[in-house]
Backbone as JSON, one array per atom type, in Angstrom:
{
  "sequence": "MKKFFLMSIVMLMLALSCNGDSNIVVVINEDGTTSNGSVFSAIDDESFYLDYISYWIEEGHLVVTGCDEDRFKGVAEIPSRITYKGNTYEVLSIGEETFRNCDVLTSVTIPNSVTSIGRLAFRNCSGLTSVTIGNGVTIIGDGAFWECSGLTSVTIGNGVTSIEGLAFRGCSSLTSVTIPNSVTSIEAEAFSYCRGLTSVTIPNSVTSIGDCVFMGCDGLTSIKVGSGNTVYDSRDNCNAIIESSTNTLISGCKNTAIPNSVTGIGEGAFCDCDGLTSVTIPNSVTNIGEGAFM",
  "N": [[3.56, 2.75, -23.48], [1.61, 3.82, -20.79], [3.06, 5.22, -17.91], [2.75, 5.45, -14.57], [3.92, 7.06, -11.84], [2.93, 6.89, -9.16], [1.69, 6.21, -5.82], [0.57, 4.12, -3.06], [-1.38, 2.5, 1.08], [-0.61, -0.22, 3.04], [-0.16, -3.37, 4.19], [2.64, -5.25, 5.36], [4.51, -8.05, 6.24], [5.35, -10.86, 8.29], [3.15, -11.31, 9.47], [0.96, -9.18, 8.99], [-1.02, -6.48, 10.14], [-3.93, -4.51, 9.73], [-5.66, -3.43, 11.46], [-5.2, -1.92, 13.71], [-5.24, -0.89, 17.16], [-3.98, 1.13, 18.46], [-3.66, 3.61, 20.71], [-1.93, 5.53, 22.01], [-1.23, 7.99, 24.39], [0.72, 10.79, 25.0], [2.26, 12.94, 27.27], [4.28, 15.72, 27.28], [6.3, 17.06, 29.58], [7.17, 20.24, 31.17], [9.82, 20.16, 31.97], [10.97, 18.44, 30.18], [10.68, 15.77, 30.64], [8.57, 12.85, 30.16], [5.19, 11.52, 30.13], [5.08, 8.79, 29.75], [7.63, 7.86, 29.79], [9.0, 8.13, 27.41], [11.7, 9.25, 25.31], [12.51, 12.56, 24.96], [13.36, 15.32, 22.86], [13.86, 18.67, 21.92], [13.49, 20.27, 18.72], [12.84, 22.67, 17.36], [10.6, 25.49, 17.8], [8.33, 24.37, 16.68], [8.69, 21.71, 16.2], [9.84, 18.43, 17.2], [11.64, 15.65, 18.72], [10.52, 12.43, 19.63], [11.26, 9.6, 21.24], [13.2, 9.46, 19.3], [11.89, 9.79, 16.91], [10.67, 12.13, 14.66], [8.4, 14.88, 14.96], [6.09, 17.26, 13.63], [4.41, 20.31, 14.08], [1.51, 21.16, 12.46], [-0.92, 23.23, 11.33], [-2.51, 22.91, 13.66], [-2.35, 20.18, 14.23], [-0.38, 17.12, 14.39], [2.31, 15.94, 12.36], [4.09, 13.09, 11.41], [7.46, 13.14, 10.65], [10.03, 12.06, 10.28], [13.06, 10.3, 11.32], [15.75, 9.89, 13.68], [18.25, 8.23, 12.55], [20.63, 7.37, 13.64], [20.16, 7.0, 16.3], [17.66, 5.92, 16.62], [15.82, 3.0, 17.47], [14.45, 1.02, 16.06], [11.83, 0.05, 16.47], [8.76, 1.45, 15.99], [6.32, 3.09, 17.63], [3.68, 4.9, 17.19], [2.21, 7.64, 18.79], [-1.25, 8.54, 19.43], [-2.07, 11.0, 20.36], [-0.36, 13.91, 21.48], [0.75, 15.94, 24.07], [2.16, 19.07, 24.14], [3.99, 21.76, 25.27], [1.78, 22.59, 26.72], [-0.34, 22.36, 24.98], [-2.55, 20.12, 23.31], [-2.18, 17.83, 20.73], [-3.44, 16.02, 17.95], [-2.1, 13.2, 16.22], [-2.09, 13.11, 12.89], [-1.1, 12.32, 10.37], [1.31, 10.41, 8.45], [4.14, 11.63, 7.13], [5.48, 12.44, 3.8], [8.03, 10.3, 2.59], [8.95, 9.68, 5.14], [10.17, 7.49, 6.62], [11.88, 6.57, 4.69], [14.27, 4.42, 3.26], [15.11, 3.56, 5.74], [16.82, 1.35, 7.21], [16.98, 0.22, 9.72], [14.47, 0.13, 10.78], [12.08, -2.03, 12.06], [9.48, -2.62, 12.89], [6.23, -1.09, 12.91], [3.65, 0.75, 14.45], [0.69, 2.22, 13.75], [-1.54, 4.65, 14.82], [-5.18, 4.94, 15.39], [-5.83, 7.57, 14.96], [-4.45, 8.55, 12.77], [-4.88, 9.46, 9.41], [-3.78, 9.37, 6.88], [-1.12, 7.95, 4.92], [1.84, 9.04, 3.75], [3.36, 9.58, 0.44], [5.9, 7.35, -0.55], [6.56, 6.81, 2.07], [7.53, 4.61, 3.54], [9.4, 3.56, 1.85], [11.69, 1.16, 0.65], [12.36, 0.11, 3.14], [13.99, -2.22, 4.21], [14.23, -3.9, 6.4], [11.79, -4.01, 7.58], [9.24, -5.82, 9.03], [6.84, -5.99, 10.36], [3.75, -4.4, 10.44], [1.26, -2.39, 11.76], [-1.74, -0.92, 11.12], [-3.9, 1.67, 11.94], [-7.52, 1.97, 12.06], [-8.3, 4.41, 11.06], [-6.95, 5.2, 8.78], [-7.26, 6.24, 5.46], [-6.04, 6.63, 3.02], [-3.32, 5.25, 1.35], [-0.32, 6.31, 0.39], [1.39, 7.1, -2.78], [3.71, 4.69, -3.66], [4.16, 3.94, -1.01], [4.99, 1.64, 0.43], [6.95, 0.67, -1.19], [9.3, -1.61, -2.39], [9.66, -2.87, 0.08], [10.99, -5.45, 1.12], [10.66, -7.41, 3.07], [7.85, -8.1, 3.63], [5.19, -10.42, 4.09], [2.52, -10.89, 4.06], [-0.48, -9.1, 3.47], [-3.04, -7.22, 4.83], [-5.55, -5.1, 4.16], [-6.88, -2.33, 5.8], [-10.3, -1.58, 6.8], [-10.9, 1.08, 6.48], [-9.54, 2.11, 4.35], [-9.66, 3.67, 1.23], [-8.31, 4.16, -1.12], [-5.68, 2.75, -2.93], [-2.72, 3.76, -3.83], [-0.56, 4.48, -6.69], [2.17, 2.23, -7.27], [2.3, 1.43, -4.66], [2.91, -1.0, -3.29], [4.93, -1.94, -4.83], [7.49, -4.14, -5.78], [7.56, -5.59, -3.41], [8.8, -8.26, -2.69], [8.53, -10.53, -1.11], [5.91, -10.74, -0.52], [3.08, -12.72, -0.29], [0.34, -12.92, -0.07], [-2.64, -10.92, -0.26], [-5.23, -9.0, 1.13], [-7.97, -7.27, 0.12], [-10.24, -4.89, 1.16], [-13.84, -4.16, 1.04], [-14.06, -1.43, 1.17], [-12.28, -0.18, -0.5], [-12.0, 1.74, -3.4], [-10.4, 2.46, -5.52], [-7.52, 1.32, -7.28], [-4.39, 2.11, -8.03], [-1.98, 2.7, -10.73], [0.44, 0.14, -11.2], [0.37, -0.72, -8.55], [0.79, -3.16, -7.2], [2.95, -4.16, -8.53], [5.6, -6.32, -9.53], [5.51, -7.89, -7.27], [6.58, -10.63, -6.7], [6.11, -12.96, -5.3], [3.42, -13.12, -4.91], [0.45, -14.97, -5.11], [-2.33, -15.15, -5.42], [-5.26, -13.09, -5.88], [-8.1, -11.16, -4.99], [-10.44, -9.0, -6.33], [-12.53, -6.71, -4.87], [-16.14, -5.94, -4.85], [-16.42, -3.19, -4.59], [-14.44, -1.82, -5.97], [-13.88, 0.48, -8.5], [-12.09, 1.63, -10.16], [-9.14, 0.87, -11.79], [-5.73, 1.03, -12.29], [-3.12, 1.11, -14.86], [-1.16, -1.83, -15.43], [-1.23, -3.08, -12.87], [-0.52, -5.53, -11.72], [1.9, -6.1, -12.87], [4.73, -8.03, -13.66], [4.29, -9.9, -11.69], [5.17, -12.8, -11.21], [4.42, -15.17, -9.93], [1.68, -15.2, -9.77], [-1.35, -16.84, -10.0], [-4.06, -16.85, -9.75], [-6.68, -14.71, -10.34], [-9.43, -12.96, -9.32], [-12.58, -11.34, -9.64], [-15.05, -9.79, -7.69], [-18.39, -11.01, -7.83], [-20.41, -9.14, -7.82], [-19.39, -6.79, -8.77], [-19.66, -3.82, -10.63], [-18.17, -2.71, -12.65], [-15.92, -4.2, -13.39], [-15.03, -7.62, -14.26], [-14.46, -11.19, -13.94], [-15.11, -13.14, -15.87], [-16.18, -16.46, -16.8], [-14.34, -17.8, -15.22], [-11.74, -16.88, -15.82], [-9.33, -16.03, -14.75], [-8.42, -13.34, -14.78], [-8.69, -9.74, -15.1], [-11.38, -8.05, -16.41], [-12.59, -5.28, -18.13], [-15.82, -4.53, -17.98], [-17.65, -2.95, -19.57], [-16.34, -2.44, -21.97], [-15.41, -4.84, -22.73], [-12.7, -5.43, -22.46], [-9.69, -6.98, -21.66], [-7.79, -6.2, -18.97], [-5.85, -6.93, -17.14], [-3.87, -9.75, -16.7], [-2.64, -13.13, -15.99], [-0.28, -15.87, -15.69], [-1.95, -18.03, -15.84], [-4.18, -17.29, -17.23], [-7.12, -17.62, -19.2], [-8.29, -16.46, -22.07], [-11.48, -15.25, -22.56], [-14.04, -15.91, -25.09], [-15.65, -13.72, -25.44], [-14.18, -11.44, -25.14], [-12.98, -8.44, -26.54], [-10.81, -6.8, -26.65], [-7.37, -6.43, -25.65], [-5.76, -4.95, -23.08], [-3.37, -2.2, -22.56], [-0.23, -3.29, -21.52], [-1.25, -5.59, -20.31], [-0.28, -8.2, -19.89], [2.29, -7.66, -19.2], [5.69, -8.3, -18.53], [5.13, -10.85, -17.58], [6.57, -13.4, -16.74], [6.09, -16.12, -16.34], [4.3, -16.93, -18.23], [3.62, -19.2, -20.73], [2.1, -19.99, -22.89], [-0.64, -18.78, -24.87], [-3.98, -18.37, -25.93], [-5.51, -16.44, -28.26], [-8.68, -15.34, -28.85], [-10.91, -15.18, -31.76], [-12.56, -13.02, -31.44], [-11.13, -10.84, -30.51], [-10.12, -7.66, -31.38], [-8.35, -5.67, -30.93], [-5.15, -5.08, -29.63], [-3.42, -3.79, -27.02], [-0.71, -1.39, -26.5], [2.39, -2.75, -25.56], [1.26, -5.03, -24.46], [2.13, -7.7, -24.19], [4.72, -7.34, -23.43]],
  "CA": [[2.68, 2.4, -22.37], [1.56, 4.86, -19.77], [3.74, 4.89, -16.66], [2.33, 6.35, -13.51], [4.75, 6.83, -10.68], [2.16, 7.26, -7.99], [1.7, 5.08, -4.93], [-0.24, 4.11, -1.9], [-1.35, 1.57, 2.02], [-1.36, -1.28, 3.65], [0.66, -4.06, 5.14], [3.57, -6.27, 5.06], [4.98, -8.72, 7.43], [5.07, -12.27, 8.42], [1.78, -11.26, 9.94], [0.69, -7.75, 9.01], [-2.39, -6.17, 10.51], [-4.38, -3.14, 9.47], [-6.77, -3.16, 12.35], [-4.55, -1.56, 14.95], [-6.01, -0.14, 18.13], [-2.97, 1.83, 19.23], [-4.06, 4.97, 21.03], [-1.01, 5.99, 23.04], [-1.27, 9.43, 24.65], [1.96, 11.18, 25.66], [2.36, 14.32, 27.75], [5.65, 16.19, 27.43], [6.32, 18.02, 30.68], [8.01, 21.42, 30.96], [11.23, 19.83, 32.2], [11.43, 17.53, 29.15], [10.28, 14.39, 30.92], [7.31, 12.49, 29.51], [4.26, 10.74, 30.95], [5.27, 7.35, 29.56], [9.05, 7.53, 29.79], [9.6, 8.33, 26.09], [12.82, 10.18, 25.26], [12.13, 13.79, 24.27], [14.32, 16.4, 22.61], [13.29, 19.72, 21.07], [14.19, 20.67, 17.51], [12.56, 24.1, 17.35], [9.32, 25.77, 18.44], [7.23, 23.65, 16.05], [9.02, 20.31, 15.95], [10.58, 17.78, 18.29], [11.81, 14.21, 18.66], [10.0, 11.6, 20.7], [11.88, 8.29, 20.96], [14.02, 9.64, 18.09], [11.02, 9.99, 15.76], [10.38, 13.56, 14.63], [7.02, 15.34, 14.77], [6.01, 18.68, 13.27], [3.08, 20.89, 14.28], [0.99, 21.74, 11.23], [-2.34, 23.6, 11.36], [-3.18, 22.39, 14.85], [-2.18, 18.75, 14.43], [1.0, 16.67, 14.24], [2.72, 15.09, 11.24], [5.34, 12.37, 11.62], [8.28, 13.63, 9.54], [11.29, 11.35, 10.07], [13.66, 9.72, 12.51], [17.19, 10.0, 13.85], [18.66, 6.85, 12.31], [21.77, 7.03, 14.49], [19.7, 6.68, 17.66], [16.4, 5.18, 16.56], [16.06, 1.6, 17.82], [13.86, 0.08, 15.11], [10.41, -0.17, 16.74], [8.06, 2.74, 16.0], [4.95, 3.09, 18.15], [3.26, 6.29, 17.01], [1.09, 8.01, 19.66], [-2.4, 9.18, 18.78], [-2.1, 12.4, 20.82], [0.81, 14.36, 22.24], [0.63, 17.26, 24.68], [3.45, 19.76, 24.05], [3.88, 23.16, 25.68], [0.44, 22.83, 27.22], [-1.34, 22.12, 23.94], [-2.68, 18.72, 22.91], [-2.3, 17.69, 19.28], [-3.62, 14.69, 17.39], [-1.2, 12.81, 15.14], [-3.04, 12.83, 11.8], [-0.53, 11.78, 9.14], [2.7, 10.03, 8.28], [4.54, 12.47, 6.02], [6.17, 11.87, 2.65], [9.41, 9.82, 2.74], [9.28, 9.76, 6.55], [11.12, 6.44, 7.01], [12.49, 6.06, 3.47], [15.62, 3.85, 3.38], [15.45, 3.35, 7.15], [17.09, -0.08, 7.31], [16.86, -0.27, 11.09], [13.05, 0.02, 11.15], [11.61, -3.41, 12.01], [8.03, -2.68, 13.05], [5.58, 0.2, 13.12], [2.24, 0.74, 14.84], [0.09, 3.5, 13.38], [-2.79, 4.72, 15.6], [-6.44, 5.23, 14.7], [-5.94, 9.01, 14.64], [-3.8, 8.83, 11.48], [-5.79, 9.28, 8.27], [-3.07, 9.17, 5.62], [0.29, 7.57, 4.9], [2.36, 9.8, 2.62], [4.08, 8.91, -0.64], [7.26, 6.85, -0.27], [6.78, 6.92, 3.51], [8.33, 3.48, 4.03], [10.09, 2.95, 0.7], [12.97, 0.49, 0.82], [12.64, -0.26, 4.54], [14.21, -3.65, 3.97], [14.12, -4.66, 7.63], [10.42, -3.92, 8.1], [8.52, -7.1, 8.96], [5.54, -5.91, 11.02], [3.07, -3.11, 10.35], [-0.13, -2.34, 12.23], [-2.32, 0.35, 10.69], [-5.18, 1.96, 12.58], [-8.7, 2.0, 11.2], [-8.56, 5.75, 10.54], [-6.24, 5.45, 7.51], [-8.08, 6.13, 4.25], [-5.19, 6.66, 1.83], [-1.92, 4.82, 1.42], [0.21, 7.13, -0.69], [2.2, 6.55, -3.86], [4.95, 4.01, -3.3], [4.34, 3.99, 0.44], [5.75, 0.48, 0.89], [7.74, 0.24, -2.34], [10.54, -2.35, -2.13], [9.78, -3.41, 1.43], [11.16, -6.85, 0.71], [10.3, -8.36, 4.14], [6.44, -8.43, 3.85], [4.71, -11.64, 3.39], [1.06, -10.89, 4.03], [-1.05, -7.77, 3.59], [-4.48, -7.07, 5.03], [-5.83, -3.67, 4.08], [-7.93, -1.97, 6.74], [-11.62, -1.24, 6.26], [-11.02, 2.51, 6.24], [-8.78, 2.51, 3.16], [-10.46, 3.82, 0.0], [-7.43, 4.26, -2.29], [-4.32, 2.21, -2.93], [-2.16, 4.58, -4.9], [0.41, 3.87, -7.57], [3.44, 1.69, -6.78], [2.22, 1.33, -3.2], [3.6, -2.2, -2.82], [5.83, -2.4, -5.88], [8.76, -4.74, -5.37], [7.48, -6.32, -2.13], [9.04, -9.57, -3.3], [8.14, -11.62, -0.21], [4.45, -10.71, -0.32], [2.43, -13.89, -0.88], [-1.12, -12.78, -0.08], [-3.16, -9.59, 0.04], [-6.68, -8.94, 1.3], [-8.45, -5.93, -0.2], [-11.61, -4.8, 1.68], [-14.87, -3.53, 0.22], [-13.98, 0.03, 1.24], [-11.37, 0.31, -1.54], [-12.66, 2.07, -4.67], [-9.43, 2.61, -6.61], [-6.19, 0.74, -7.17], [-3.72, 2.87, -9.08], [-1.0, 2.05, -11.6], [1.58, -0.62, -10.68], [0.28, -0.78, -7.1], [1.37, -4.41, -6.7], [3.88, -4.65, -9.55], [6.81, -7.03, -9.11], [5.31, -8.69, -6.05], [6.79, -11.91, -7.38], [5.62, -14.08, -4.49], [1.95, -13.06, -4.82], [-0.13, -16.1, -5.85], [-3.75, -14.97, -5.71], [-5.83, -11.81, -5.48], [-9.53, -10.98, -5.26], [-10.84, -7.59, -6.42], [-13.9, -6.64, -4.32], [-17.2, -5.26, -5.62], [-16.35, -1.74, -4.43], [-13.41, -1.22, -6.82], [-14.41, 1.0, -9.76], [-11.0, 2.19, -10.95], [-7.9, 0.1, -11.72], [-4.73, 1.63, -13.16], [-2.33, 0.26, -15.75], [-0.06, -2.7, -14.98], [-1.29, -3.22, -11.41], [0.16, -6.76, -11.33], [3.03, -6.31, -13.77], [5.88, -8.72, -13.09], [3.9, -10.82, -10.6], [5.41, -14.09, -11.86], [3.78, -16.3, -9.25], [0.23, -15.03, -9.72], [-2.08, -17.87, -10.75], [-5.51, -16.68, -9.58], [-7.23, -13.36, -10.24], [-10.89, -13.03, -9.31], [-13.32, -10.11, -9.37], [-16.32, -10.07, -7.03], [-19.49, -11.2, -8.78], [-21.28, -7.98, -7.81], [-18.7, -5.6, -9.26], [-20.39, -3.27, -11.79], [-17.23, -2.16, -13.63], [-14.99, -5.23, -13.83], [-15.45, -9.0, -14.02], [-13.51, -12.25, -14.32], [-16.04, -14.09, -16.47], [-15.74, -17.79, -17.23], [-13.18, -18.21, -14.42], [-10.63, -16.66, -16.74], [-8.12, -15.59, -14.04], [-8.03, -12.05, -15.34], [-9.61, -8.63, -14.85], [-11.95, -7.56, -17.66], [-13.45, -4.1, -18.04], [-17.07, -5.08, -18.51], [-18.32, -2.12, -20.58], [-15.62, -2.47, -23.25], [-14.94, -6.22, -22.96], [-11.25, -5.37, -22.58], [-8.93, -7.63, -20.6], [-6.8, -5.19, -18.58], [-4.78, -7.53, -16.35], [-3.91, -11.21, -16.72], [-1.54, -13.83, -15.35], [0.17, -17.01, -16.48], [-3.04, -19.01, -15.94], [-5.35, -16.67, -17.87], [-7.75, -18.16, -20.41], [-9.02, -15.31, -22.59], [-12.82, -15.66, -23.01], [-14.42, -15.56, -26.46], [-16.39, -12.45, -25.45], [-13.23, -10.32, -25.03], [-12.68, -7.81, -27.83], [-9.55, -6.06, -26.59], [-6.37, -6.72, -24.61], [-5.3, -3.62, -22.72], [-1.95, -1.87, -22.46], [0.53, -3.93, -20.45], [-2.08, -6.56, -19.6], [0.57, -9.33, -19.51], [3.65, -7.14, -19.19], [6.65, -8.96, -17.63], [4.55, -12.08, -17.03], [7.6, -14.36, -17.14], [5.61, -17.5, -16.26], [3.38, -17.22, -19.34], [4.27, -20.03, -21.76], [1.24, -20.06, -24.07], [-1.91, -18.06, -24.73], [-4.84, -18.44, -27.12], [-6.27, -15.21, -28.46], [-9.87, -15.7, -29.65], [-11.2, -14.37, -32.94], [-13.32, -11.84, -31.05], [-10.22, -9.76, -30.17], [-9.82, -6.78, -32.52], [-7.34, -4.68, -30.55], [-4.16, -5.46, -28.62], [-2.81, -2.53, -26.6], [0.73, -1.23, -26.47], [3.11, -3.46, -24.5], [0.4, -6.03, -23.81], [2.92, -8.89, -23.88], [6.12, -6.9, -23.35]],
  "C": [[2.73, 3.51, -21.33], [2.27, 4.37, -18.52], [3.32, 5.92, -15.62], [3.16, 6.06, -12.27], [4.09, 7.45, -9.46], [2.21, 6.1, -7.03], [0.8, 5.18, -3.74], [-0.05, 3.04, -0.86], [-1.68, 0.58, 2.54], [-0.47, -2.13, 4.49], [1.62, -5.05, 4.57], [3.79, -6.98, 6.34], [4.73, -10.17, 7.38], [3.66, -12.38, 8.95], [1.43, -9.81, 10.08], [-0.77, -7.5, 9.33], [-2.72, -4.74, 10.2], [-5.56, -2.81, 10.35], [-6.23, -2.77, 13.73], [-5.46, -0.78, 15.87], [-5.05, 0.59, 19.06], [-3.41, 3.26, 19.46], [-3.25, 5.47, 22.22], [-1.12, 7.51, 23.16], [-0.02, 9.79, 25.46], [1.89, 12.65, 26.05], [3.83, 14.65, 27.95], [5.64, 17.3, 28.48], [7.3, 19.16, 30.4], [9.49, 21.12, 31.12], [11.79, 18.83, 31.19], [11.17, 16.07, 29.43], [8.93, 14.12, 30.27], [6.48, 11.57, 30.4], [4.49, 9.25, 30.84], [6.73, 6.92, 29.48], [9.72, 7.64, 28.44], [10.71, 9.37, 26.17], [12.44, 11.37, 24.39], [13.34, 14.68, 24.02], [13.71, 17.39, 21.63], [14.15, 19.95, 19.85], [14.07, 22.18, 17.34], [11.18, 24.3, 17.97], [8.17, 24.93, 17.88], [7.54, 22.19, 15.77], [9.9, 19.75, 17.06], [10.74, 16.3, 17.98], [11.16, 13.56, 19.86], [10.42, 10.17, 20.38], [12.56, 8.3, 19.6], [13.21, 9.61, 16.79], [10.58, 11.45, 15.79], [8.92, 13.86, 14.3], [7.04, 16.84, 14.49], [4.57, 19.14, 13.43], [2.65, 21.59, 13.0], [-0.51, 21.97, 11.35], [-3.09, 22.9, 12.49], [-3.13, 20.9, 15.05], [-0.71, 18.38, 14.2], [1.17, 15.77, 13.03], [4.02, 14.4, 11.63], [6.23, 12.64, 10.42], [9.58, 12.87, 9.33], [11.79, 10.72, 11.35], [15.16, 9.98, 12.51], [17.77, 8.59, 13.74], [19.85, 6.43, 13.15], [21.34, 6.57, 15.87], [18.42, 5.85, 17.69], [16.65, 3.68, 16.68], [15.38, 0.58, 16.92], [12.38, -0.18, 15.28], [9.73, 1.18, 16.87], [6.63, 2.55, 16.47], [4.48, 4.54, 18.18], [2.1, 6.6, 17.96], [-0.07, 8.6, 18.85], [-2.51, 10.65, 19.15], [-0.85, 12.69, 21.64], [0.52, 15.76, 22.78], [2.01, 17.89, 24.75], [3.24, 21.23, 24.33], [2.44, 23.52, 26.05], [-0.68, 22.62, 26.21], [-1.35, 20.66, 23.54], [-2.97, 18.64, 21.42], [-2.55, 16.23, 18.91], [-2.58, 14.44, 16.3], [-2.07, 12.33, 13.99], [-2.42, 12.21, 10.55], [0.92, 11.36, 9.3], [3.17, 10.75, 7.03], [5.25, 11.73, 4.9], [7.62, 11.49, 3.03], [9.88, 9.78, 4.2], [10.35, 8.76, 6.97], [11.85, 5.87, 5.79], [13.95, 5.63, 3.71], [16.07, 3.64, 4.82], [15.62, 1.85, 7.41], [16.86, -0.63, 8.71], [15.41, -0.43, 11.54], [12.58, -1.43, 10.99], [10.11, -3.53, 12.16], [7.48, -1.28, 13.31], [4.13, -0.02, 13.48], [1.68, 2.13, 14.62], [-1.28, 3.6, 14.05], [-4.01, 5.06, 14.76], [-6.59, 6.68, 14.3], [-5.39, 9.34, 13.26], [-4.75, 8.51, 10.34], [-5.06, 9.03, 6.95], [-1.61, 8.79, 5.84], [0.87, 8.17, 3.62], [3.14, 8.98, 1.61], [5.5, 8.55, -0.19], [7.59, 6.82, 1.22], [7.68, 5.82, 4.06], [9.13, 2.82, 2.9], [11.45, 2.38, 1.1], [13.35, 0.31, 2.29], [12.81, -1.78, 4.56], [14.09, -4.5, 5.22], [12.72, -4.7, 8.22], [9.68, -5.23, 7.92], [7.14, -7.02, 9.57], [4.98, -4.5, 10.94], [1.64, -3.25, 10.85], [-0.68, -0.96, 11.9], [-3.7, 0.53, 11.32], [-6.31, 2.09, 11.58], [-9.01, 3.37, 10.6], [-7.93, 6.02, 9.19], [-7.18, 5.23, 6.33], [-7.24, 6.07, 2.98], [-3.8, 6.18, 2.16], [-1.25, 5.4, 0.18], [1.07, 6.39, -1.7], [3.48, 5.93, -3.31], [5.21, 3.93, -1.81], [5.18, 2.84, 0.98], [6.59, -0.13, -0.23], [9.05, -0.42, -1.88], [10.75, -2.68, -0.66], [9.82, -4.93, 1.3], [10.82, -7.86, 1.79], [8.77, -8.52, 4.28], [6.12, -9.78, 3.32], [3.2, -11.64, 3.24], [0.53, -9.48, 4.24], [-2.56, -7.85, 3.76], [-4.77, -5.58, 5.08], [-7.04, -3.33, 4.95], [-9.2, -1.47, 6.08], [-11.82, 0.24, 6.02], [-10.39, 2.95, 4.94], [-9.69, 2.55, 1.93], [-9.59, 3.82, -1.25], [-6.07, 3.64, -2.03], [-3.62, 2.86, -4.11], [-1.01, 3.86, -5.61], [1.67, 3.41, -6.87], [3.44, 1.44, -5.27], [3.0, 0.15, -2.65], [4.55, -2.76, -3.88], [7.11, -2.99, -5.28], [8.75, -5.38, -4.0], [7.59, -7.81, -2.47], [8.62, -10.74, -2.42], [6.63, -11.71, 0.01], [3.79, -11.88, -1.05], [0.91, -13.77, -0.91], [-1.51, -11.35, 0.28], [-4.68, -9.67, 0.13], [-7.12, -7.49, 1.11], [-9.9, -5.83, 0.26], [-12.55, -4.08, 0.74], [-14.88, -2.01, 0.3], [-13.15, 0.62, 0.1], [-12.14, 0.53, -2.85], [-11.67, 2.2, -5.82], [-8.1, 1.96, -6.26], [-5.4, 1.33, -8.33], [-2.56, 2.09, -9.73], [0.14, 1.39, -10.83], [1.55, -0.79, -9.15], [0.91, -2.03, -6.51], [2.38, -5.0, -7.71], [5.13, -5.25, -8.92], [6.71, -7.59, -7.69], [5.38, -10.16, -6.5], [6.3, -13.12, -6.6], [4.11, -14.15, -4.4], [1.34, -14.15, -5.7], [-1.59, -15.91, -6.2], [-4.22, -13.6, -5.23], [-7.3, -11.79, -5.86], [-9.85, -9.49, -5.23], [-12.28, -7.49, -5.92], [-14.86, -5.85, -5.19], [-17.07, -3.74, -5.61], [-15.4, -1.07, -5.41], [-14.0, -0.81, -8.17], [-13.33, 1.6, -10.65], [-9.73, 1.38, -10.7], [-6.93, 0.68, -12.74], [-4.0, 0.62, -14.02], [-1.36, -0.61, -14.96], [-0.06, -2.92, -13.47], [-0.56, -4.47, -10.91], [1.31, -7.11, -12.27], [4.18, -7.01, -13.04], [5.57, -9.62, -11.92], [3.96, -12.25, -11.15], [4.63, -15.24, -11.25], [2.27, -16.25, -9.23], [-0.48, -16.05, -10.61], [-3.59, -17.68, -10.67], [-5.86, -15.21, -9.42], [-8.74, -13.46, -10.34], [-11.46, -11.66, -8.99], [-14.65, -10.5, -8.75], [-17.48, -10.08, -8.01], [-20.44, -10.01, -8.85], [-20.63, -6.7, -8.3], [-19.37, -5.12, -10.55], [-19.48, -2.76, -12.9], [-16.33, -3.23, -14.22], [-15.57, -6.63, -13.56], [-14.3, -9.95, -14.36], [-14.33, -13.42, -14.86], [-15.37, -15.42, -16.84], [-14.5, -18.29, -16.48], [-11.88, -18.04, -15.19], [-9.3, -16.31, -16.06], [-7.55, -14.31, -14.66], [-9.05, -11.0, -14.9], [-10.07, -8.08, -16.19], [-12.8, -6.33, -17.37], [-14.75, -4.43, -18.77], [-17.66, -4.28, -19.66], [-17.65, -2.2, -21.95], [-15.16, -3.87, -23.63], [-13.43, -6.28, -23.21], [-10.58, -6.03, -21.39], [-7.79, -6.69, -20.22], [-5.66, -5.76, -17.74], [-4.94, -9.04, -16.33], [-2.72, -11.8, -16.0], [-1.2, -15.06, -16.17], [-0.9, -18.08, -16.65], [-4.28, -18.47, -16.65], [-5.8, -17.44, -19.11], [-8.65, -17.06, -20.95], [-10.38, -15.75, -23.13], [-13.13, -15.19, -24.43], [-15.14, -14.22, -26.57], [-15.47, -11.23, -25.39], [-12.91, -9.77, -26.41], [-11.36, -7.04, -27.83], [-8.66, -6.56, -25.46], [-5.67, -5.41, -24.31], [-3.8, -3.45, -22.67], [-1.31, -2.59, -21.28], [-0.19, -5.02, -19.71], [-1.28, -7.77, -19.11], [2.04, -8.92, -19.42], [4.51, -7.82, -18.13], [6.05, -10.17, -16.92], [5.45, -13.25, -17.44], [7.12, -15.81, -17.14], [4.68, -17.89, -17.39], [4.11, -17.99, -20.43], [3.42, -20.16, -23.02], [-0.06, -19.3, -23.79], [-2.67, -18.19, -26.05], [-5.68, -17.18, -27.18], [-7.46, -15.51, -29.36], [-10.1, -14.73, -30.8], [-11.95, -13.07, -32.62], [-12.42, -10.63, -30.8], [-9.87, -8.97, -31.43], [-8.73, -5.76, -32.2], [-6.44, -5.23, -29.45], [-3.36, -4.22, -28.29], [-1.29, -2.57, -26.57], [1.34, -1.99, -25.3], [2.33, -4.55, -23.82], [1.16, -7.27, -23.38], [4.42, -8.56, -23.77], [6.9, -7.73, -22.33]]
}
C-alpha cells in the first residue's frame, strides 16, 4: 500500500475556530521596549524573540520559527505586522516544526496575514486545546497538527484549499470536522486515527483524495459526499467515498454498504477499521486493492 508521509490545516479544540480576525501590530522601539508591552530580545540581525516566540526575516517578511520553551507561557498570539529596526514586516507563515513537541502550548491565534502553516508545525502539542486560524491561510502543511490529542472540533477556514497528508493524524479527541467548499484536495492519511471522529462530509469542491484518509477512524459511522461533486460520490447512502469515473470505493467505514454498481475496492479502503464486523461484497466487484481490509 502506498504510504505518503505528507501533511496539512485546520483546527482542534473544545471549540476551534478558523475564522480568526487577529491583526495585532507591534512596534519594537530602539531601546527594546514594544508598543504593546510584549517582551523583546534580539537573536541576531535577522531574528528575534517576541514574548519568547522567535521570528525570522525572510525576503521582506517574517516567518514564525519556534519558541523558548523554558520561558514561553503557553498562549501564542501571533501579530500580523511587526516593526523592527524601522522596517515593518508582515508575518506570512508558520515555519516547519515551529512548535513541535511544545507541551506547554495551550492556545494559538494565527492572524489573517499568515498564508501557510508549515509541515509538522504543531505536531504532538498535547496541551493544545484552542486554535484560531485567520482567513488568509490557504495551506495546512503535512502533519501540521499530527497527534494533537486535545482537539475535539475542527472547522476549516474558507481560505484553505489543501489539507495535506497526516495533517490531523492521531487527533484522538477530534469528534467533528467541517470542510469548506474552498478545499480541493485532501491528501493521504490526513485524518487517519482520529478515533473519535463520527461523521464527515466531503464538499463539492474536493477533486483529489489521497490513500487511507480515514484509516483507523474506528468511530466513523457516516461518510457523505456532496451531491454536486463531479469526481466522487456516496451513492445509495452507502457511507463511503466512491470515485465516480471508475466506480471504485476508496474509503469506507464500519457502516458502509457497498452498492451493486461498485466494481473495485481501493487500496486501504477499510484499513484498520476495527469496528467493521461484516461486509457484503457484490458480484459487480472485480478488483480488491492491496490492504483493502488490512
